[in-house]
N, C-alpha and C positions, 0 to 999 in steps of 0.2 A: 195227196193221194185220192181221198174221197172226192174232193171238189172237182178234179178233172173228170172222173167217171160220171159224177153227177151232172156236170154241164153237158156232156155228150148225150147222156140218156134223156135229160130234160129236153134238149133240142130235138131228139128223135121223136119225143112224145108231143111236140108242138108248142112247148113253152118258149117265150121270148126271153132269152137268157143273157144277162150281163155278168161276166166273170171279173171279179176284182181280186187281185193277188199281188204279192210282192214281185218285183221291186217297185212297180208303179203305184201300188196301193198299200198303205200301212194302216191296219185297223186301229192302231193306237194313236193315229193322227186325227184329232177331233174334226178339223176342217174337211179332210178327205172323207171321213165317215159321214159327216153331215151332207156332203154333196151326193154320196152314194144313196143315202136314204131318200133324198129329194126326188130321185129318178126311179124309185122302186114301187112295185105293187105288193110285193111280199119279199121277205129276206130269209135266206138260208145261211146260217153261219157255220162254216166248216173250218174257219181259221182257228189255230191253236198253237201254243208252244207245246210240242209233243215229245221233246227230249226228256224222258223220265229221269234219267240220271243227271242230265244237265241242269234240270230245275233245282236240284239240291244245292248247286253252287251259284245259280242265277235266279233265286226266288223272286226278286223284284221284277225282273223282266218277265218271268212266267206269269206273275200276278197282273202286270200291265196288259198282257195279251189275253190271258185266259179269264180274267175277272174284271178289271177296271174298264177295259174297252167294251166288254159285254154290258156292263151297267150303263155306259154312255149310249151304246146302241139301243138298249131298251128304252131309255129316256127319249131319244130321238124318234123311235118307232111309236111311242105313245103319243107324242105331239103330232105325228103324221098319220095316226090311226092305221098303222101297219101291223101285220101279223109276222112274227119272227119264229122260225124253226131253228133251234140251236142243238148242235151235236155235242153230247157229253160222253162219259166214260165209266167203265166198271171200276176205275181206280178211286172213285168216291167211297168205295167200301174197303174194309180191312181184310175181307176174304176169310173171316173166321166162322161164318155161319155154316151150319151143316146141311143146308138145303139151298136151292136156287133163290136168288134175291128177287123180291117183288118191289114195286115202286114205293110202297109204304114203309119199307125197312129203313131204319135210321142210318144215314151215311156215317162213316168213320174212316176218313182217308189216312193212310200211313206214309204218304210221301208228299213232298212239296207240289209235285204235279197234281196229285189227287186233291190236295187242299185248294189249289188255285182253281181247278175245274169246278169244285163244289162251290167255292166263293162266286164263281161266274154264274152258276145256276141261281144262287140266292139273289145276286144283284139283278139278274134279269127278272126274276119274280117280283122283287121289290120295286122295280121300275113301273110296274102296273100296266105294261103293254100287253097286247094279245100275243100269246106265245105258246109254243109247244117245245118241250125238251125231250130229245131222244138219246138215251144212253146206248152206246154200242160197245163191242168188245172184240178183241183178237182180230182186228181187221187186216186185210191184205189186199193188194191190188197191183196193177201194172205200173203205177206212177208213185215212186217213193219207196223208201226202205221199210221192210217189215220182216216178221219172223221167217216167212217162206223164202224171200229173196236173199236174206242173210244166210240162211241155212244151206242152200244149195251150193254156193261156192265153197263152203267149208268141206263139203263132201269130196270136192275135186282135189283136195290135198292128200287124200289117201290115208288120212289119220282116223283113228277111232273117234267118234263124236259122242260126247256126253250131253244128254238132254234131260232136263228136270222132269220127273214124273209125278211131282206133288202139286203142280199148278194145273188146274182143270178149268176148262171153259169151252167156248164154241167158236171155232174158226169161222169168220164171217167175211165174205167177199165184199169189197166196196161196191161192186156192181149190184149186189143184192140190197145193200143199204140204199143205194141210189134209187132203185125201183120203188122201194117203200116210201122214200122221201117224195117222189113224184105223186104217189097216191095221197100222201098227207097234204101236199100243196093244193090238191083239189078239195080235200075235206076240211082243211084248216081247223083241226081239233085244238083244244086247250089242255094243258096239263103235262104230265110226265109219263113217258113210255120207255120200256126196255125192249130192245130188238137185238136178236142174234140168230144165226142159223140154228136149226133144230138139232138137238143131240149134244152130248158133252164128250170131251176127250182130254187126255193129258197132253202136255207139250211133247213128251216122249212118244206117245202113241201117234200123235199127229206127225212127228218126224218120220216114224216108221211107215206111215201111210204114204207120205210124200215120196220116199225113196222106193217103195214098192211100186207105186204108180209110175214112176219114172224109170223103173227097172235099173236103178242105180245100185251097184254093189258097194255098200259101205256098212261098216259095223257101227251100230248105234246102241249105246248102253245107257241105262237109266241112272240118274243121280238125284240129289235133293237140292232144293233151292238154297239151303244152308251151306252147301258145298261151294257156292259162289259168293264172294264178297262184292257187293255193288253199292254205290252211293245211295240208291233209293230202294226201299223195300217194295216188294210186289205182293198183291193179294194172291193167296193160294187158291181160293175158291172164287172164280169169276163167272159162275153159272148164273144165268138170268132165267127167270120165269117170264115168258113172253105172252102169257095168256091175255093180258089187257090189250095189247096191240093186235093180237089175232082176232079178238072179239070186235075191235073197231073196224078192221079190214074185212072181216067175214071170210077169211080164208086161212089155210094152213101155211106153215113156213117150211121151206125146203130143208131137208137135212144137210149138214155141212159138207158131206162127202161129194155130192154132185158138183156144186160150184168150184170146189177145190180141184177136182179132177179136170174140169174145164179150164181152169186157170193154168194148171200144169201143162195141159196140152198146148195152150197158147205160148207158154214159155219155150 
């Protein structure tokens, strides 16, 4: 999802982009990874096992993709003196904090997906390569499944929709993430950064915004995360404090409503 938008925006901004993706490229294949590093000047890793519930039954596969491959990438990048930008997630936190998360907060994942993503961060750091880690949250885009694209077909059934109102975060378009990545590619900073669109909203409030924007007549009622039994636990608080990346970029971050409205118009 992110990688496709990133490639398009990078090309528009004058970067020479080589896209490596399944089925031709497998990040867990050491030989393929080595060849990819040999031809690069900088690397952005958007590859991930992102099936949150699936990771509970496939933890080894999730670990190979989200952690082991990243450690290998970091080692290769260090040998080649390359800078790596890695995309991580709010799922490294348990969501129990009563304020937005900053980069210095101690991670505590509550799912296999979150644990493997955190392991990946740590292995990249331990590799000693020049790197930047950017955690993102609640992303949506034209390519791939996400909360928005899953929600809209459900409204067409004519049934009442129940949406959780105790998960709070920042809906963030992959196009907005991609624009920031392009800026980071020019700056090549080191360290860890949180990025999300400005402002916070619950999943329930987000759903209401979506259907009001689309002028879709559907009844949406709030419920609690505990009402749904899922294999993986979700953090209730996914709010990010993005002050660090704002200071780096020297500019404000657009509120979540604008990019989401644009995305819905495109749909």
